[in-house]
C-alpha positions as CSV (number, residue, x, y, z in Angstrom):
1,M,26.1,-37.3,10.9
2,K,25.9,-34.4,8.4
3,N,25.6,-36.9,5.5
4,R,22.3,-38.1,7.0
5,E,20.7,-34.7,6.7
6,V,17.8,-35.0,4.2
7,F,18.0,-32.6,1.2
8,S,20.8,-30.6,2.7
9,N,22.5,-30.5,-0.7
10,L,19.4,-29.6,-2.7
11,I,20.0,-26.3,-4.4
12,T,18.2,-24.1,-6.8
13,I,19.4,-21.4,-9.3
14,P,17.9,-17.9,-9.7
15,P,15.6,-16.3,-10.5
16,V,13.0,-17.8,-8.1
17,F,9.9,-16.8,-6.2
18,I,9.6,-17.7,-2.6
19,R,5.9,-18.0,-1.6
20,L,5.0,-17.8,2.1
21,D,1.5,-18.8,3.3
22,G,0.2,-18.3,6.8
23,R,-0.7,-21.5,8.6
24,S,-4.2,-21.7,10.2
25,F,-4.6,-17.9,10.1
26,H,-8.4,-18.2,10.0
27,R,-8.2,-19.6,13.6
28,L,-5.7,-16.9,14.6
29,A,-7.9,-14.2,13.2
30,Q,-10.4,-14.9,15.9
31,C,-7.7,-14.7,18.6
32,W,-6.5,-11.4,17.1
33,G,-10.0,-9.9,16.9
34,L,-9.7,-9.1,13.2
35,E,-12.5,-7.5,11.3
36,K,-14.2,-9.4,8.5
37,P,-14.0,-9.7,5.6
38,F,-10.9,-7.6,5.6
39,D,-8.9,-6.0,8.4
40,T,-6.8,-2.9,7.7
41,R,-4.6,-3.5,10.7
42,F,-3.7,-7.0,9.5
43,S,-3.1,-5.8,5.9
44,D,-0.8,-3.1,7.2
45,A,1.1,-5.7,9.3
46,M,1.5,-8.0,6.3
47,A,2.8,-5.1,4.2
48,A,5.2,-4.2,7.0
49,V,6.4,-7.9,7.1
50,A,6.9,-7.7,3.3
51,R,8.9,-4.5,3.7
52,R,11.1,-6.1,6.4
53,L,11.7,-9.1,4.1
54,V,12.9,-6.8,1.3
55,S,15.0,-4.5,3.5
56,D,16.2,-6.5,6.5
57,S,16.0,-10.2,6.1
58,G,19.3,-10.8,4.2
59,L,17.4,-12.5,1.4
60,S,17.4,-9.2,-0.6
61,P,14.4,-9.9,-2.9
62,E,13.8,-7.4,-5.7
63,C,10.1,-7.1,-4.6
64,A,7.4,-8.6,-2.4
65,Y,3.8,-9.0,-3.4
66,T,1.2,-9.7,-0.6
67,F,-2.5,-10.3,-0.2
68,S,-4.5,-12.0,2.5
69,D,-1.9,-14.2,4.4
70,E,0.4,-14.7,1.4
71,I,3.7,-13.1,0.4
72,S,5.6,-13.8,-2.8
73,L,9.3,-12.7,-2.9
74,Y,11.2,-12.4,-6.2
75,L,15.0,-13.1,-6.0
76,T,17.5,-12.8,-8.8
77,D,20.5,-13.5,-6.5
78,L,20.3,-16.3,-4.0
79,P,21.9,-16.4,-0.5
80,F,23.3,-19.6,1.1
81,R,24.6,-20.8,-2.2
82,G,21.0,-21.5,-3.3
83,R,20.3,-24.1,-0.6
84,V,16.6,-24.7,-0.7
85,E,16.2,-25.9,2.9
86,K,18.1,-22.8,4.2
87,I,16.2,-20.3,2.1
88,D,12.8,-21.7,3.0
89,A,13.6,-21.9,6.7
90,I,15.0,-18.4,6.9
91,A,12.1,-16.8,4.9
92,A,9.4,-18.6,6.9
93,S,10.9,-17.9,10.3
94,F,11.7,-14.3,9.5
95,A,8.1,-13.7,8.3
96,A,6.6,-15.3,11.4
97,S,8.8,-13.4,13.9
98,S,8.1,-10.1,12.0
99,L,4.4,-10.6,12.0
100,T,4.5,-11.4,15.7
101,I,6.2,-8.1,16.3
102,E,3.8,-6.1,14.0
103,L,0.7,-7.5,15.6
104,E,2.1,-7.8,19.1
105,S,0.7,-11.3,19.1
106,E,0.6,-13.4,22.2
107,H,-0.3,-16.5,20.1
108,P,2.3,-18.5,18.2
109,L,2.1,-18.2,14.4
110,S,3.9,-19.8,11.5
111,F,4.3,-19.6,7.7
112,D,5.1,-22.4,5.3
113,S,7.5,-21.6,2.5
114,R,8.1,-23.0,-1.0
115,I,10.3,-22.1,-3.9
116,I,9.0,-21.6,-7.4
117,Q,11.6,-21.8,-10.2
118,I,10.9,-19.2,-12.8
119,T,12.4,-17.3,-15.7
120,P,12.6,-13.6,-15.9
121,E,10.1,-13.7,-18.8
122,L,7.6,-15.7,-16.7
123,A,8.0,-13.6,-13.5
124,V,5.4,-11.1,-14.7
125,E,3.0,-13.9,-15.5
126,Y,3.5,-15.4,-12.0
127,L,2.5,-12.0,-10.4
128,I,-0.5,-11.7,-12.7
129,N,-1.6,-15.1,-11.6
130,R,-1.2,-14.3,-7.9
131,Q,-3.1,-11.0,-8.4
132,S,-5.9,-13.0,-10.0
133,E,-5.9,-15.2,-6.9
134,A,-6.1,-12.0,-4.8
135,W,-9.3,-11.0,-6.7
136,R,-10.9,-14.4,-6.2
137,N,-10.0,-14.4,-2.5
138,H,-11.5,-10.9,-2.3
139,I,-14.9,-11.9,-3.8
140,N,-15.1,-15.1,-1.8
141,A,-14.2,-13.3,1.5
142,Y,-17.0,-10.8,1.1
143,C,-19.6,-13.4,0.0
144,Q,-18.7,-15.9,2.7
145,N,-18.9,-13.2,5.4
146,L,-22.3,-12.1,4.1
147,L,-23.7,-15.6,4.3
148,I,-22.3,-16.2,7.8
149,E,-23.9,-12.9,8.9
150,R,-27.2,-14.3,7.6
151,G,-26.9,-17.4,9.9
152,L,-24.9,-20.0,7.9
153,S,-21.9,-21.7,9.4
154,R,-18.5,-21.3,7.9
155,R,-18.7,-24.7,6.3
156,E,-22.3,-24.1,5.0
157,A,-21.2,-20.8,3.5
158,A,-18.2,-22.4,1.8
159,H,-20.4,-25.2,0.4
160,Q,-22.9,-22.7,-1.0
161,L,-20.2,-20.7,-2.7
162,R,-18.3,-23.6,-4.2
163,G,-18.6,-23.5,-7.9
164,M,-20.7,-20.3,-7.9
165,P,-19.9,-18.2,-11.0
166,S,-18.2,-14.9,-10.4
167,R,-21.1,-12.9,-11.8
168,E,-23.5,-14.5,-9.4
169,M,-21.2,-13.7,-6.5
170,H,-21.1,-10.1,-7.7
171,E,-24.9,-10.0,-7.9
172,L,-25.2,-11.5,-4.4
173,M,-23.1,-8.7,-2.9
174,F,-24.7,-6.0,-5.1
175,R,-28.2,-7.0,-3.8
176,A,-26.7,-6.6,-0.3
177,G,-25.6,-3.1,-1.1
178,V,-21.9,-3.8,-1.8
179,N,-20.2,-3.0,-5.2
180,L,-17.1,-5.2,-5.2
181,A,-15.5,-3.2,-7.9
182,G,-15.6,-0.2,-5.5
183,T,-13.9,-1.8,-2.6
184,P,-10.4,-0.5,-1.6
185,A,-7.7,-1.4,-4.2
186,W,-5.5,-3.3,-1.6
187,Q,-8.3,-5.7,-1.0
188,R,-8.9,-6.4,-4.7
189,R,-5.3,-6.2,-6.1
190,G,-2.9,-6.7,-3.1
191,V,0.1,-4.7,-2.1
192,L,3.5,-4.5,-3.8
193,V,6.7,-3.6,-2.0
194,Y,9.8,-3.0,-4.0
195,K,13.2,-1.2,-4.2
196,K,13.3,2.1,-6.1
197,S,16.6,3.6,-7.1
198,K,17.3,7.3,-7.8
199,S,20.3,9.4,-8.6
200,V,21.3,12.0,-6.1
201,K,23.8,14.8,-6.7
202,G,26.3,15.4,-3.9
203,F,29.5,17.2,-3.1
204,N,32.7,15.1,-2.9
205,P,34.9,17.0,-0.4
206,K,38.0,15.0,-1.5
207,T,37.8,16.0,-5.2
208,G,35.8,19.2,-4.7
209,A,33.4,18.1,-7.5
210,L,29.7,17.3,-7.7
211,T,29.1,13.5,-8.0
212,D,26.1,11.4,-8.8
213,T,25.2,8.7,-6.3
214,V,22.6,6.0,-6.7
215,R,20.5,5.5,-3.7
216,S,17.6,3.1,-3.2
217,K,14.5,3.2,-1.0
218,V,11.8,0.7,-0.3
219,V,8.4,1.7,-1.6
220,T,5.0,0.2,-0.6
221,E,2.3,0.6,-3.2
222,R,-1.3,0.0,-2.2
223,E,-3.0,1.5,-5.3
224,L,-2.0,-1.1,-7.9
225,P,-3.1,-1.3,-11.5
226,L,-4.1,-4.7,-12.9
227,F,-0.9,-6.4,-13.5
228,S,-2.3,-7.8,-16.8
229,S,-3.0,-4.3,-18.1
230,P,-0.4,-2.4,-20.2
231,A,0.2,-0.1,-17.2
232,G,0.6,-3.1,-14.8
233,R,3.0,-4.9,-17.1
234,A,5.1,-1.7,-17.5
235,L,5.2,-1.3,-13.8
236,L,6.4,-4.9,-13.2
237,S,8.9,-4.8,-16.1
238,G,10.5,-1.7,-14.6
239,I,10.7,-3.2,-11.1
240,L,11.9,-6.6,-12.2
241,D,14.4,-5.0,-14.7
242,L,13.1,-6.9,-17.7
C-alpha cells in the first residue's frame, strides 16, 4: 500500500526555509489569558520553542526567526533525504508539543508548516521580508487593541484598519499616548535564535599539548537591528555564512 501514499516521494533540496504558523491562536490567546496587544510570557515561550527547534529537534537549522505565532527555520542540510512530508510533519509537531510544554497548556494547539525553496543569496531578503511583516503585525496589533478598548468588536476594528496608511495608524496611537517607535524591540523586530561558534583552548592529556576546539552555543537575540540596514545585513550574513 506504500505506493498509494500521496506525495511520499516529493523531495526538496537545500537551502530552504520552513515556516511554521500557529493555527487559531487568537482563540487560544483567550484560553491562555494572554495580555494584549503583546504578551511577554507568550513571546518568551515562542523564543524557547525556536531554541528547541535549533538545538533539539533533529532538524538542525542554522537559525530561527520568530514573531507573533510564526517561526521561520533556515536549513542548509536536510534530514530525511529532503522528504517534504516528513520535514513538515516533524517541524509542526515538534513546535506544537514544545509550546504546549512551555505554556503548560491544557488546550490542544497546532502549527501548520510549509517549505520555501530559497537560494543563499535570497535568504537575507526572505528574513528582511518577514521582519517587515513583524513590523506591520506590531502596528496592527496595537491599533486593533486600542479600537476594541474603545468599544468596537474585533471585526469592526479590523474593518476600520483595513487599508489605513501606516502614518495614520502611527498618529492614531500617538494621540492615545503610545509612540510605536518606542515599544520593545522584540515586538517591532522579532526574535532571532542562532548557533554561535567559538574557539576554546584546552589541554590534550594524550599529547600534552594545548589544542583549539570549536564549540557552538545557541544564542537568543531580542534586540535586533533592522535586517535591511547595513548592521542587520552584516549580522545575517555572518549567521547564514554568506
